Backbone bond lengths (Angstrom), bond angles and torsions (degrees), N, CA, C in turn:
res aa  C-N    CA-C-N  psi(-1)  N-CA   C-N-CA  omega(-1)  CA-C   N-CA-C  phi
1 M - - - 1.447 - - 1.527 110.72 -
2 A 1.362 116.12 -40.79 1.461 119.48 179.90 1.508 110.79 -64.47
3 Q 1.329 116.57 -38.43 1.460 119.39 178.63 1.513 111.54 -67.69
4 A 1.316 115.91 -34.42 1.464 119.19 178.82 1.506 111.48 -68.34
5 R 1.336 116.42 -36.66 1.452 118.66 178.75 1.527 111.19 -66.66
6 Q 1.318 117.20 -35.99 1.470 120.26 -178.65 1.531 112.44 -80.72
7 G 1.295 117.47 -0.29 1.465 121.14 177.26 1.496 114.25 85.23
8 A 1.335 118.58 10.76 1.465 121.44 179.43 1.487 109.80 -96.81
9 A 1.295 116.50 146.51 1.458 121.36 -179.94 1.501 110.20 -78.21
10 P 1.316 117.39 148.17 1.466 119.54 177.62 1.519 111.16 -59.80
11 R 1.370 114.28 153.98 1.467 119.17 -176.69 1.506 111.53 -63.62
12 D 1.316 115.47 -35.92 1.469 117.23 -178.04 1.511 111.76 -72.04
13 A 1.362 116.23 -22.68 1.456 118.33 -177.50 1.511 113.87 -82.96
14 I 1.346 118.23 -10.66 1.467 121.16 -179.20 1.506 109.70 -79.37
15 P 1.310 118.75 123.14 1.481 119.87 -179.62 1.519 110.55 -73.25
16 R 1.325 117.86 144.22 1.466 123.69 -178.71 1.518 108.46 -99.42
17 V 1.331 114.78 121.80 1.462 120.43 179.76 1.521 108.12 -103.95
18 P 1.295 117.49 122.58 1.486 118.68 -179.91 1.529 111.45 -65.89
19 R 1.318 117.12 137.71 1.466 123.05 178.37 1.532 109.74 -89.98
20 Q 1.325 113.88 163.86 1.466 118.64 -179.44 1.511 112.58 -69.54
21 Y 1.360 114.22 -26.13 1.449 116.11 -176.91 1.506 112.78 -94.80
22 D 1.334 117.64 9.66 1.461 119.14 175.65 1.517 108.59 -66.27
23 V 1.331 115.88 134.81 1.456 122.40 -178.98 1.500 109.07 -93.17
24 K 1.304 115.38 124.53 1.448 119.66 177.04 1.517 109.98 -82.19
25 S 1.274 113.99 159.05 1.462 118.94 179.64 1.509 109.26 -67.20
26 K 1.365 115.57 146.29 1.452 120.15 -178.18 1.515 112.03 -67.44
27 A 1.328 114.80 -29.70 1.466 116.95 -178.46 1.508 111.53 -68.39
28 G 1.338 115.93 -36.59 1.448 117.70 -176.48 1.498 113.98 -94.03
29 A 1.329 117.62 -10.73 1.470 120.34 -177.25 1.502 109.61 -81.45
30 A 1.275 115.59 134.04 1.473 121.41 178.06 1.509 108.84 -100.99
31 P 1.312 118.23 134.75 1.470 120.16 -179.79 1.501 111.35 -65.16
32 P 1.339 117.87 143.86 1.461 120.03 179.25 1.507 110.84 -64.19
33 Q 1.309 113.49 144.34 1.458 120.05 -176.78 1.528 110.04 -71.97
34 G 1.313 114.59 134.39 1.459 120.06 172.95 1.515 114.83 91.96
35 D 1.351 120.15 -11.20 1.465 119.81 -177.34 1.510 111.63 -70.06
36 D 1.348 116.07 -44.91 1.467 118.17 -179.22 1.514 111.55 -64.15
37 D 1.309 114.63 -38.77 1.468 117.34 179.78 1.520 111.14 -65.27
38 D 1.358 115.70 -38.90 1.466 118.44 179.17 1.512 111.48 -66.30
39 D 1.372 116.01 -43.28 1.472 119.05 179.72 1.505 110.97 -63.06
40 Q 1.333 116.79 -41.65 1.455 119.42 179.58 1.518 111.63 -66.02
41 G 1.340 114.96 -38.59 1.461 118.19 178.07 1.509 112.70 -64.78
42 R 1.369 116.09 -40.48 1.463 118.63 177.87 1.522 111.63 -66.68
43 G 1.336 116.95 -36.64 1.474 119.52 177.88 1.508 112.00 -64.40
44 D 1.357 115.10 -42.36 1.465 117.68 177.68 1.519 111.47 -64.13
45 E 1.330 116.89 -35.59 1.466 120.52 -179.85 1.517 111.21 -68.25
46 M 1.340 117.08 -38.98 1.456 120.14 179.27 1.522 110.84 -68.41
47 R 1.357 116.14 -35.83 1.462 118.02 177.81 1.518 111.53 -68.34
48 E 1.327 116.24 -32.91 1.451 118.80 177.88 1.516 111.97 -73.29
49 R 1.335 117.64 -27.82 1.472 121.84 -179.68 1.520 109.76 -123.89
50 P 1.343 117.81 71.68 1.480 119.84 -175.17 1.512 113.37 -71.08
51 N 1.343 118.72 -24.02 1.462 120.42 -174.61 1.517 113.32 -83.27
52 E 1.349 117.58 -9.42 1.455 118.83 -177.17 1.526 112.48 -82.25
53 S 1.333 117.33 -12.61 1.461 119.44 -179.34 1.516 112.83 -81.52
54 R 1.332 119.76 -11.18 1.453 123.33 178.91 1.522 109.48 -137.67
55 P 1.315 117.47 152.19 1.473 119.63 -177.48 1.508 112.01 -66.90
56 A 1.309 115.01 147.25 1.461 120.40 -179.88 1.515 109.83 -69.95
57 P 1.341 118.50 141.56 1.472 120.31 179.15 1.507 111.80 -65.83
58 R 1.338 115.52 150.89 1.459 120.24 179.07 1.515 110.58 -69.70
59 S 1.292 114.55 139.17 1.462 119.40 177.43 1.516 109.00 -88.53
60 R 1.330 116.10 122.48 1.467 122.01 179.95 1.515 109.01 -110.20
61 L 1.304 114.78 129.31 1.450 120.25 179.78 1.522 109.77 -75.13
62 G 1.311 116.73 129.43 1.450 120.09 178.54 1.518 111.82 -71.85
63 R 1.317 115.17 139.04 1.456 120.32 -179.00 1.511 108.64 -128.12
64 A 1.326 115.64 126.30 1.455 120.46 -177.86 1.522 109.72 -68.08
65 H 1.320 114.81 136.42 1.453 119.99 179.75 1.521 109.51 -82.90
66 V 1.308 117.02 128.69 1.462 122.94 -178.68 1.517 108.58 -113.39
67 L 1.329 117.03 128.59 1.453 121.63 -179.78 1.521 110.60 -78.38
68 V 1.334 115.32 160.53 1.458 120.39 178.19 1.524 110.40 -65.35
69 D 1.331 116.40 -31.31 1.468 119.28 179.08 1.525 111.59 -60.87
70 D 1.331 116.80 -33.52 1.465 119.14 177.81 1.527 111.34 -66.38
71 Y 1.328 116.13 -40.49 1.469 119.93 176.36 1.531 110.90 -64.64
72 I 1.323 116.94 -38.69 1.464 120.78 179.57 1.527 110.58 -62.33
73 E 1.328 116.09 -44.03 1.462 119.22 179.73 1.524 111.61 -63.12
74 D 1.336 116.44 -43.43 1.469 119.18 179.80 1.527 111.74 -64.33
75 A 1.338 116.41 -40.18 1.466 119.28 179.93 1.529 111.17 -67.22
76 L 1.330 117.54 -38.72 1.460 120.27 179.40 1.526 111.66 -69.19
77 V 1.321 117.15 -38.33 1.465 119.99 178.71 1.524 110.49 -61.72
78 A 1.325 116.90 -46.20 1.467 119.90 179.50 1.520 111.39 -64.55
79 C 1.330 117.22 -39.38 1.467 120.69 -179.86 1.527 111.39 -66.72
80 I 1.315 117.34 -41.72 1.463 121.04 -179.86 1.524 110.59 -64.44
81 R 1.315 117.22 -42.38 1.460 120.38 -179.25 1.527 110.98 -66.76
82 R 1.322 117.50 -40.02 1.472 119.27 177.34 1.526 111.12 -64.94
83 T 1.316 116.60 -39.51 1.469 120.41 -179.30 1.524 111.79 -64.58
84 C 1.324 116.32 -34.88 1.455 120.59 -178.28 1.525 112.72 -93.10
85 G 1.317 117.57 12.51 1.454 121.61 175.11 1.515 115.10 77.25
86 L 1.342 117.70 23.73 1.462 121.43 179.44 1.525 109.61 -107.23
87 P 1.326 117.73 152.46 1.473 119.28 178.85 1.520 111.28 -67.14
88 S 1.322 115.18 146.83 1.462 120.89 -178.83 1.518 108.39 -142.97
89 S 1.317 115.51 166.52 1.463 121.86 178.84 1.511 109.00 -131.23
90 R 1.333 114.92 154.58 1.454 120.87 177.99 1.525 108.94 -142.46
91 P 1.343 118.17 144.10 1.471 120.28 179.63 1.523 110.90 -70.55
92 I 1.337 116.09 145.55 1.457 121.21 179.31 1.515 108.73 -131.82
93 G 1.321 115.99 169.77 1.463 121.47 177.73 1.512 111.34 71.95
94 K 1.338 115.28 -140.89 1.455 120.74 -177.15 1.517 112.25 -69.29
95 Q 1.329 117.07 -20.47 1.449 121.08 179.75 1.518 112.23 -93.24
96 G 1.327 117.41 20.98 1.448 120.43 -179.94 1.513 112.35 -63.44
97 S 1.330 115.55 148.21 1.460 120.67 -177.13 1.524 110.75 -83.69
98 P 1.339 118.57 139.31 1.461 120.73 175.34 1.520 113.49 -77.77
99 V 1.341 117.41 -2.80 1.466 122.70 -177.79 1.519 108.68 -110.22
100 T 1.318 116.36 137.67 1.459 121.69 176.77 1.524 109.57 -123.63
101 A 1.320 115.05 142.57 1.458 122.36 175.63 1.527 107.21 -137.54
102 R 1.323 116.42 114.76 1.456 120.52 -177.17 1.517 109.60 -133.25
103 V 1.337 115.15 151.84 1.462 121.98 -179.22 1.515 109.14 -94.14
104 I 1.311 115.78 128.97 1.472 121.85 173.20 1.529 107.20 -114.20
105 G 1.312 116.19 154.61 1.459 118.40 -178.98 1.510 112.70 -171.34
106 H 1.337 113.90 178.81 1.455 122.92 -179.56 1.526 107.75 -112.98
107 A 1.319 116.42 128.08 1.463 120.23 -173.93 1.528 112.24 -65.71
108 T 1.315 117.04 -35.42 1.471 120.17 -174.76 1.521 111.92 -78.95
109 S 1.326 116.11 -49.95 1.464 119.66 -176.34 1.519 113.75 -88.27
110 R 1.326 117.56 -4.20 1.463 122.99 -179.71 1.532 111.76 56.43
111 S 1.309 116.55 34.19 1.467 120.55 175.86 1.527 108.90 -84.01
112 R 1.335 115.91 134.70 1.460 120.79 -176.40 1.520 110.95 -132.58
113 A 1.325 113.98 153.62 1.458 121.24 175.82 1.523 107.96 -156.99
114 I 1.318 116.42 159.03 1.463 122.66 179.56 1.529 108.53 -107.80
115 V 1.317 115.84 122.39 1.458 121.26 175.58 1.526 107.14 -97.57
116 L 1.317 116.08 116.26 1.463 122.96 -177.46 1.524 108.98 -108.08
117 R 1.320 115.36 126.16 1.473 120.82 -179.69 1.525 108.83 -128.81
118 S 1.339 116.42 123.74 1.466 121.88 -178.06 1.519 112.94 -123.10
119 G 1.331 117.57 10.03 1.457 120.74 -179.57 1.513 110.96 -175.99
120 G 1.348 115.58 -167.70 1.448 119.67 -175.97 1.513 115.12 -104.91
121 T 1.332 118.22 0.01 1.460 120.74 -179.69 1.522 110.78 -101.87
122 K 1.321 115.64 171.50 1.457 120.41 -179.50 1.528 112.11 -63.58
123 R 1.313 116.22 -35.28 1.460 119.83 -178.45 1.525 112.66 -71.70
124 D 1.327 116.94 -8.97 1.468 120.76 -179.37 1.522 113.15 -97.81
125 V 1.322 117.76 6.11 1.468 121.76 -178.81 1.526 108.73 -122.01
126 S 1.316 116.12 136.00 1.466 121.08 179.36 1.525 108.70 -148.03
127 I 1.313 115.09 162.52 1.461 121.43 177.48 1.526 107.84 -131.37
128 L 1.330 116.25 129.40 1.463 122.24 -176.12 1.525 109.86 -120.71
129 W 1.310 115.78 145.80 1.452 120.52 178.13 1.529 109.91 -157.33
130 V 1.345 115.60 171.24 1.459 123.18 177.49 1.520 107.55 -106.71
131 S 1.307 116.17 124.78 1.459 120.12 -179.07 1.526 110.35 -71.84
132 C 1.312 115.05 169.87 1.465 119.45 179.51 1.525 111.84 -66.70
133 R 1.345 116.91 -12.92 1.469 121.61 177.48 1.538 111.29 -107.98
134 D 1.338 115.42 19.95 1.475 123.33 173.33 1.531 114.11 70.09
135 G 1.296 117.51 25.13 1.457 119.69 174.06 1.529 110.49 -91.39
136 L 1.330 117.64 144.94 1.461 122.41 176.56 1.529 108.15 -87.51
137 L 1.324 115.51 111.89 1.458 120.56 -174.77 1.524 110.56 -113.87
138 C 1.325 114.61 156.73 1.463 121.09 -178.92 1.521 108.98 -146.91
139 S 1.319 115.15 138.24 1.465 121.93 170.90 1.517 107.25 -117.02
140 C 1.327 115.81 117.39 1.459 121.88 -179.63 1.524 108.68 -148.23
141 F 1.316 115.61 161.62 1.451 120.65 -178.05 1.526 112.30 -76.55
142 A 1.325 117.15 -12.87 1.463 120.21 177.73 1.518 112.56 -95.35
143 G 1.340 117.49 -8.75 1.460 120.64 -178.65 1.514 112.54 -78.40
144 T 1.330 115.24 155.90 1.471 121.63 -179.40 1.523 112.61 -122.69
145 Q 1.344 117.90 -0.42 1.455 120.81 -177.68 1.523 110.35 -97.99
146 N 1.323 114.99 154.65 1.453 122.43 -178.94 1.529 108.83 -88.01
147 A 1.344 116.18 108.35 1.462 119.84 -178.87 1.523 111.68 -68.35
148 L 1.327 117.85 -30.58 1.466 120.75 178.21 1.519 110.97 -64.13
149 F 1.304 117.26 -40.37 1.463 120.97 178.71 1.529 110.83 -69.33
150 L 1.341 116.78 -40.53 1.462 120.07 -178.54 1.524 112.27 -72.32
151 S 1.329 117.69 -26.58 1.464 119.96 -179.15 1.521 112.34 -68.03
152 A 1.313 117.41 -19.73 1.466 120.72 178.68 1.519 112.00 -81.89
153 S 1.328 117.91 -5.19 1.451 121.62 179.63 1.531 108.46 -129.14
154 S 1.313 115.86 -175.18 1.464 120.71 179.22 1.532 111.79 -94.04
155 R 1.290 116.87 8.67 1.459 120.29 -178.50 1.531 110.64 -75.06
156 S 1.329 116.24 157.59 1.454 122.77 -179.58 1.520 110.23 -112.91
157 T 1.308 114.90 156.11 1.455 120.33 176.03 1.518 109.71 -73.84
158 K 1.333 115.95 138.09 1.462 120.98 177.56 1.527 109.16 -102.58
159 C 1.324 115.28 98.87 1.459 120.89 176.96 1.523 107.99 -151.44
160 A 1.318 115.94 176.35 1.470 119.73 -177.82 1.519 112.29 -65.58
161 H 1.327 117.69 -29.29 1.463 120.69 -176.86 1.527 112.19 -74.96
162 T 1.326 117.52 -44.74 1.462 119.61 178.11 1.528 110.93 -69.71
163 T 1.331 116.80 -31.76 1.471 119.52 176.10 1.519 110.70 -64.57
164 A 1.326 116.52 -43.53 1.467 120.20 177.64 1.518 111.21 -65.29
165 L 1.334 117.48 -39.18 1.462 120.70 179.84 1.522 111.01 -63.85
166 A 1.325 117.50 -42.43 1.464 120.34 179.53 1.531 111.38 -66.51
167 E 1.330 117.46 -33.84 1.460 120.41 -178.94 1.529 112.30 -73.46
168 V 1.329 116.69 -38.40 1.467 118.87 -175.73 1.520 112.09 -78.85
169 L 1.319 118.64 -12.76 1.463 119.57 177.50 1.526 111.00 -61.22
170 T 1.328 117.40 -35.36 1.458 119.94 178.28 1.523 111.14 -71.03
171 R 1.341 117.88 -33.61 1.464 121.06 177.98 1.515 112.58 -73.17
172 S 1.317 116.71 -29.89 1.460 120.21 -175.04 1.519 113.19 -74.51
173 G 1.322 117.43 -17.39 1.453 120.15 -177.01 1.517 113.08 79.86
174 V 1.331 116.97 12.19 1.465 122.19 179.32 1.532 108.10 -109.15
175 S 1.305 116.00 130.62 1.464 119.28 179.23 1.525 110.21 -73.49
176 I 1.321 115.49 156.09 1.461 120.28 -179.88 1.519 111.06 -65.02
177 E 1.314 117.17 -30.85 1.469 120.30 178.05 1.528 111.00 -67.52
178 T 1.336 117.41 -42.24 1.460 120.16 178.41 1.529 110.85 -65.93
179 F 1.318 116.22 -41.14 1.468 119.48 179.97 1.527 111.29 -64.92
180 R 1.308 117.20 -41.84 1.471 120.00 178.55 1.525 111.15 -66.37
181 A 1.309 118.11 -36.81 1.460 120.35 179.54 1.532 110.80 -65.42
182 R 1.330 117.74 -33.53 1.457 121.34 -179.96 1.528 112.72 -80.75
183 M 1.321 117.70 -33.19 1.460 121.53 -171.25 1.528 113.44 -107.57
184 R 1.303 118.83 -3.18 1.467 120.87 -174.53 1.527 111.03 -62.43
185 L 1.317 116.11 132.34 1.462 122.40 178.47 1.523 109.87 -83.54
186 R 1.304 116.41 132.44 1.454 120.19 178.83 1.518 110.80 -73.45
187 A 1.307 115.52 151.71 1.471 119.60 -178.20 1.521 111.31 -67.44
188 D 1.338 117.61 -28.97 1.458 121.15 -179.49 1.534 111.58 -104.86
189 A 1.316 116.27 31.89 1.465 120.27 -177.57 1.518 110.54 -62.57
190 A 1.325 116.30 134.60 1.464 121.19 179.72 1.522 110.33 -76.08
191 N 1.313 114.40 147.56 1.456 120.02 176.72 1.530 109.78 -70.21
192 F 1.315 116.28 141.21 1.471 120.27 177.13 1.524 108.32 -158.03
193 A 1.322 115.04 170.32 1.467 121.98 178.77 1.525 109.02 -149.52
194 V 1.321 116.86 136.35 1.457 123.52 175.80 1.525 107.73 -131.72
195 Y 1.324 115.73 152.10 1.465 119.35 -178.36 1.520 110.72 -121.65
196 T 1.329 114.14 158.15 1.458 122.40 178.01 1.516 108.30 -141.20
197 D 1.326 116.63 137.31 1.464 121.82 178.26 1.524 109.51 -89.97
198 Y 1.339 115.54 128.21 1.456 122.63 172.55 1.523 107.92 -125.29
199 G 1.329 115.72 88.02 1.456 119.61 -177.46 1.509 110.70 69.99
200 S 1.335 116.31 -122.75 1.461 121.44 -179.84 1.521 112.41 -92.38
201 T 1.332 118.07 5.19 1.462 122.46 -177.67 1.526 109.81 -114.41
202 V 1.320 115.41 138.36 1.466 122.36 176.53 1.522 107.82 -108.05
203 W 1.339 115.83 122.75 1.452 121.32 179.44 1.524 109.42 -106.26
204 W 1.337 115.11 127.35 1.466 121.63 175.66 1.523 109.01 -103.19
205 S 1.330 115.90 127.42 1.464 121.84 172.33 1.525 107.05 -99.95
206 V 1.325 115.24 117.03 1.465 121.51 -171.15 1.519 109.47 -117.69
207 L 1.326 116.12 130.75 1.459 121.60 171.07 1.520 107.99 -108.10
208 Y 1.333 115.67 118.71 1.464 120.53 -178.55 1.531 108.12 -141.02
209 R 1.322 114.99 118.94 1.457 122.00 -179.52 1.531 111.76 55.83
210 S 1.343 114.22 47.91 1.468 122.80 174.78 1.531 113.94 65.86
211 V 1.322 116.95 20.53 1.467 120.98 177.63 1.522 108.38 -131.49
212 Y 1.322 115.72 128.96 1.464 120.70 176.66 1.528 109.86 -86.85
213 S 1.309 114.87 148.89 1.459 121.30 175.79 1.524 108.60 -149.04
214 L 1.332 115.69 163.85 1.455 122.92 -178.86 1.519 109.84 -118.40
215 V 1.317 115.60 135.82 1.463 122.19 177.97 1.524 106.84 -130.86
216 S 1.336 116.32 131.48 1.463 120.89 -177.33 1.524 110.06 -114.66
217 F 1.340 115.24 145.01 1.452 122.79 174.86 1.531 107.67 -132.25
218 S 1.320 115.96 132.54 1.460 121.19 177.88 1.517 108.95 -140.12
219 S 1.320 116.54 176.88 1.463 120.47 178.98 1.511 111.01 -63.46
220 A 1.323 117.66 -31.83 1.475 120.06 177.78 1.517 111.14 -67.63
221 N 1.354 117.49 -38.14 1.461 120.19 177.92 1.517 111.54 -65.71
222 V 1.335 115.76 -39.00 1.465 119.27 -179.38 1.516 110.61 -68.17
223 A 1.341 117.09 -36.77 1.454 120.74 -178.74 1.517 112.18 -66.90
224 T 1.332 116.47 -31.42 1.456 119.85 -179.35 1.524 111.39 -93.87
């Protein structure tokens, strides 16, 4: 009666219109036609093509690992052949070698030595030469033998650098007699010193009393 006085229709008289989002009971709801077949078909397709659901892995080209010793041998072979007047080759461009082997010497006394560099530290630089008694000698920061004592005899220094030099002589096609004749230090060789820049470090190759040695100077040495 109160609702009638206010002009509103009774609750029972209001018609109920079903909304689109009304949920029907599961018992009476029929599944839409074709959905199960589509889902099953898509599942079978994914099983047949399992790799299409994820990106393909990147293909990486395999690259053979080359040791520093291999670069050292190649650099020594080229240096020996150039010293003995034979043609040689060296890698250029992106395939450049990280190892350098160059001959230093004195123009007047014809004293020669090979400066071998395989890195940026002191232990990666060495100097090799043939004594006046035909011994293969080396001065390096990793060596423990006295080159001055060995230079007075025909004995050779036992280190990794002289071992590599003796091994590559057979690869270079140069006989040990020819190499010694070209590199042999004279007994009256004059003292001299030459320098080479390696980045921020200056390396001096010094011949004093028939023994070669290496001396380095860098900004850190100057600061201290």
